[in-house]
C-alpha positions in Angstrom: 0.0 0.0 0.0 1.4 3.4 -1.0 1.7 6.1 1.6 -1.0 8.2 -0.1 -3.4 5.3 -0.4 -2.9 4.3 3.3 -3.5 7.9 4.4 -6.7 8.0 2.3 -7.8 4.7 3.9 -7.2 6.2 7.4 -9.1 9.3 6.5 -12.0 7.3 5.2 -12.2 5.2 8.4 -11.8 8.4 10.4 -10.7 6.6 13.6 -8.1 9.2 14.4 -11.0 11.6 15.2 -12.6 9.2 17.7 -12.6 10.8 21.1 -10.3 8.9 23.5 -10.3 11.1 26.5 -12.0 8.4 28.6 -9.5 5.7 27.6 -6.9 4.3 30.0 -4.3 3.9 27.4 -2.0 1.7 29.5 -4.6 -0.8 30.5 -6.2 -0.9 27.0 -2.8 -1.4 25.3 -2.1 -4.2 27.7 -5.5 -5.8 27.0 -5.1 -5.5 23.2 -1.6 -6.9 23.4 -2.9 -10.1 25.1 -6.1 -10.5 23.0 -4.4 -10.0 19.7 -1.1 -11.8 20.5 0.7 -8.6 19.6 4.3 -7.6 20.4 5.2 -3.9 20.8 8.7 -3.0 19.5 10.1 0.4 20.2 13.2 2.3 19.2 15.3 4.1 21.8 14.3 7.4 20.2 10.6 7.0 21.1 8.9 9.0 23.8 9.6 7.6 27.3 6.1 6.4 27.9 6.2 4.3 24.7 9.6 2.8 25.6 8.2 1.9 29.1 5.2 0.0 27.7 7.0 -1.8 24.9 7.8 -5.5 25.0 11.3 -4.8 23.6 13.3 -1.6 23.2 16.4 -1.6 21.0 18.4 -0.1 18.2 17.8 -0.9 14.5 19.8 -4.2 14.6 18.3 -5.5 17.8 14.8 -4.7 16.6 15.4 -6.4 13.2 16.7 -9.5 15.0 13.8 -9.5 17.4 11.3 -9.1 14.6 12.8 -12.0 12.8 12.2 -14.4 15.7 8.9 -13.2 17.2 5.9 -15.6 17.3 3.4 -12.8 17.7 0.5 -12.5 15.2 0.8 -8.7 15.1 3.9 -6.6 15.3 3.3 -3.1 16.6 6.3 -1.0 15.6 6.8 2.1 17.6 9.4 3.7 15.4 9.6 5.2 11.9 8.3 3.8 8.6 11.4 2.1 7.4 11.6 0.1 10.6 8.1 -1.2 10.3 8.7 -1.9 6.6 11.8 -3.9 7.6 9.7 -6.0 10.0 7.2 -6.7 7.2 9.9 -7.7 4.8 11.1 -10.3 7.3 7.5 -11.3 8.4 5.3 -11.3 5.3 2.6 -13.4 6.9 2.3 -11.2 10.0 0.3 -8.0 10.4 2.7 -5.1 10.9 1.2 -1.8 12.1 2.8 1.5 13.2 1.1 4.3 15.2 1.6 7.1 12.7 2.2 6.4 9.0 3.7 9.8 8.6 6.6 8.9 10.9 9.3 9.0 8.1 13.0 9.4 8.2 15.1 12.3 6.7 18.0 9.9 6.0 15.8 7.4 4.2 14.2 10.2 2.1 17.7 11.4 1.1 18.1 8.3 -1.2 15.3 8.3 -3.8 15.2 4.8 -5.4 15.2 6.1 -9.1 18.3 8.3 -8.6 20.0 5.6 -6.6 19.4 2.9 -9.2 21.1 5.2 -11.8 24.0 5.7 -9.5 24.4 2.0 -9.0 24.2 1.3 -12.7 27.0 3.9 -13.3 29.3 1.7 -11.1 28.4 -1.8 -12.1 31.5 -3.4 -10.4 30.6 -2.1 -7.0 28.9 -4.1 -4.3 26.2 -2.1 -2.5 26.1 -1.8 1.3 23.1 0.2 2.5 22.3 1.4 6.0 19.0 0.1 7.4 17.6 3.6 7.3 16.4 3.2 3.8 13.2 2.3 2.0 12.4 -1.2 0.8 13.1 -0.1 -2.7 16.7 0.8 -1.8 17.1 -2.4 0.1 16.0 -4.3 -3.0 19.0 -2.6 -4.8 21.4 -3.5 -2.0 23.6 -6.5 -1.6 24.0 -6.2 2.2 22.1 -4.1 4.7 23.9 -2.8 7.8 23.1 -0.9 11.0 25.4 1.4 12.9 26.0 -1.5 15.3 27.3 -3.9 12.7 28.5 -1.6 9.9 32.2 -2.1 10.6 31.7 -5.8 10.9 29.8 -5.9 7.5 32.4 -3.8 5.7 35.3 -5.9 7.1 33.6 -9.1 5.9 33.9 -8.0 2.3 37.2 -8.6 0.4 39.5 -5.6 0.4 39.7 -5.6 -3.4 36.0 -5.4 -3.8 34.8 -1.8 -4.6 31.8 -0.7 -2.4 29.0 1.8 -2.7 27.9 2.8 0.7 24.5 4.5 1.1 22.8 6.7 2.2 24.7 8.4 5.1 27.8 10.2 4.0 28.9 10.8 7.6 28.7 7.2 8.7 30.3 6.2 5.4 33.2 8.6 5.9 33.7 7.3 9.5 33.7 3.7 8.2 36.3 4.6 5.5 38.6 5.9 8.3 37.9 2.9 10.6 38.4 0.2 7.9 41.0 1.8 5.6 38.5 1.6 2.7 37.7 4.1 0.0 34.0 3.4 -0.4 32.0 5.4 -2.9 29.5 7.4 -0.7 26.0 8.4 -1.5 25.4 12.0 -0.4 22.7 11.6 2.2 22.5 12.6 5.9 20.3 12.6 9.0 19.0 16.0 9.8 19.0 15.2 13.6 22.7 14.3 13.7 23.7 17.1 11.4 22.0 19.7 13.6 24.6 19.5 16.4 26.6 22.8 16.9 30.3 22.1 17.4 30.9 25.5 18.9 28.2 25.1 21.5 29.3 21.6 22.3 32.9 22.7 22.9 31.7 25.6 25.1 29.7 23.0 27.0 32.8 20.9 27.4 34.7 23.9 28.8 32.0 24.3 31.4 32.1 20.6 32.2 35.7 19.5 31.8 35.1 16.2 33.5 32.4 15.3 30.9 33.2 12.9 28.0 31.7 13.7 24.6 30.1 10.6 23.1 28.6 10.6 19.6 26.7 8.6 17.0 28.7 8.1 13.7 25.9 9.7 11.7 27.2 13.0 13.2 29.6 15.2 11.2 33.3 14.5 11.3 34.3 17.6 13.3 32.2 16.4 16.1 33.5 12.8 15.9 37.0 14.1 16.1 36.5 15.6 19.6 34.5 12.7 20.9 35.9 10.3 23.4 33.7 7.5 22.1 31.9 7.1 18.7 29.3 4.3 18.4 25.9 3.1 17.6 22.8 3.7 19.8 23.4 0.4 21.7 27.1 1.1 21.7 26.6 4.5 23.4 24.3 2.9 26.0 26.9 0.2 26.8 29.8 2.7 26.9 28.0 4.9 29.5 27.1 1.8 31.6 30.6 0.4 31.6 32.6 3.6 31.9 33.9 4.7 35.3 33.3 8.3 34.2 30.3 10.1 35.8 29.4 12.8 33.3 28.7 12.6 29.5 27.7 15.0 26.7 25.6 12.8 24.5 25.4 13.6 20.8 22.6 11.6 19.4 18.8 11.8 19.3 17.7 12.8 22.9 15.3 9.9 23.3 18.2 7.7 24.2 18.6 9.6 27.5 15.5 7.9 29.0 17.0 4.4 28.9 20.5 5.7 29.5 19.4 7.4 32.7 17.4 4.4 33.9 20.5 2.2 33.5 22.7 4.9 35.1 20.7 6.8 37.7 23.8 8.2 39.4 25.4 9.5 36.2 25.0 13.0 34.7 23.8 13.0 31.1 23.9 16.2 29.1 22.2 16.3 25.7 24.5 17.9 23.0 23.0 21.2 21.8 22.1 22.3 18.3 22.5 25.6 16.6 19.0 26.5 17.6 19.5 28.1 21.0 15.9 27.6 22.0 16.6 23.9 22.2 19.5 22.2 24.0 19.0 18.8 22.4 18.4 17.3 19.0 15.1 15.4 18.6 13.7 13.6 15.6 10.2 15.1 15.0 9.3 11.9 13.1 10.1 9.6 16.0 8.0 11.8 18.3 4.9 11.6 16.1 4.0 8.4 17.9 2.0 8.8 21.1 0.2 6.4 23.5 -3.1 7.5 21.9 -1.9 6.5 18.4 -0.4 3.3 19.8 -3.7 2.4 21.3 -5.7 3.3 18.1 -3.4 1.4 15.8 -3.7 -1.7 17.9 -7.5 -1.4 18.3 -8.2 -0.9 14.5 -5.0 -2.6 13.2 -4.2 0.4 11.1 -2.1 1.7 9.5 -0.8 -1.6 8.3 2.3 -1.9 6.3 2.1 -3.7 2.9 4.9 -4.4 0.5 4.6 -5.9 -3.0 5.9 -9.4 -3.0 8.6 -9.1 -5.7 10.0 -6.0 -4.0 9.8 -7.7 -0.6 11.7 -10.8 -1.8 14.5 -8.7 -3.3 14.8 -6.6 -0.2 14.8 -9.6 2.0 18.0 -11.0 0.6 20.0 -8.0 1.7 18.6 -8.1 5.2 19.1 -11.8 5.6 22.7 -11.4 4.5 23.2 -8.8 7.3 21.5 -11.0 9.9 23.6 -14.0 8.8 26.9 -12.1 9.1 25.9 -10.6 12.5 24.7 -13.8 14.1 27.7 -15.7 12.9 30.0 -13.1 14.5 27.9 -13.3 17.8 28.5 -17.1 18.1 
């Protein structure tokens, strides 16, 4: 189902206009989860109340691995569209719903399928590695998908003499080139959340807090990564703070991570990295925050919006995801 068709379907049903002031969202979500054998998966960037009610909270890799193994009849994906789409690619027989169909991703949208196909055709000897933050159409043009958790592992699994196209995040690709000694051809895409950080404000914050370590996600720009004590994936950042003897951190990634990070480290001081916008001292993904408890309840009650993918496209995209899961799970053994 296309995005426009799905939105029209929702408008026709009109369930988003149904008054829900009287609803106890927590108890109703718990009831529906049991009645419909549903599992709620949430990304670390979701609102705290959604993370707290989810069956599983994780980064993109962990969520994909969980989705591949669940025996639930319905997967409720509290994240953005490409995440729910990935779950549907892996589970074609299961119903996959997400609270707000308009929860997109600036990084995924930076790689239009038609333009990327032409780019790929212009470099026919290159193997394509694409970040999971992409549409099903891009995954269908990809040889191996990766996440920030396993990107270095994926790149190092490829023979050194094999040319690689890496898409869509140029910052992550540049960081991987430095880490692996490669010279991958990079698609020119980026995440607006991670590009919003202001290095001058972060350095000023560091001067005010000299005992704080700067930690950053590799989707951030290179000048920020250079001044960071640690660079890693969402789960990597969480593990670093948990295992570090340091007590104070300036965290340069989407601010939703701070909820779980603080729960795991109640005695540590976590400072969100600021952006150029001085009215906001953190960087948040507006798409991630579109999901609410009300929308979570409604999507479970009415099983809409549901994610549908044409079978030929799904099958092509599945190959690149399965290759990623195979390499990652082999490495974990």
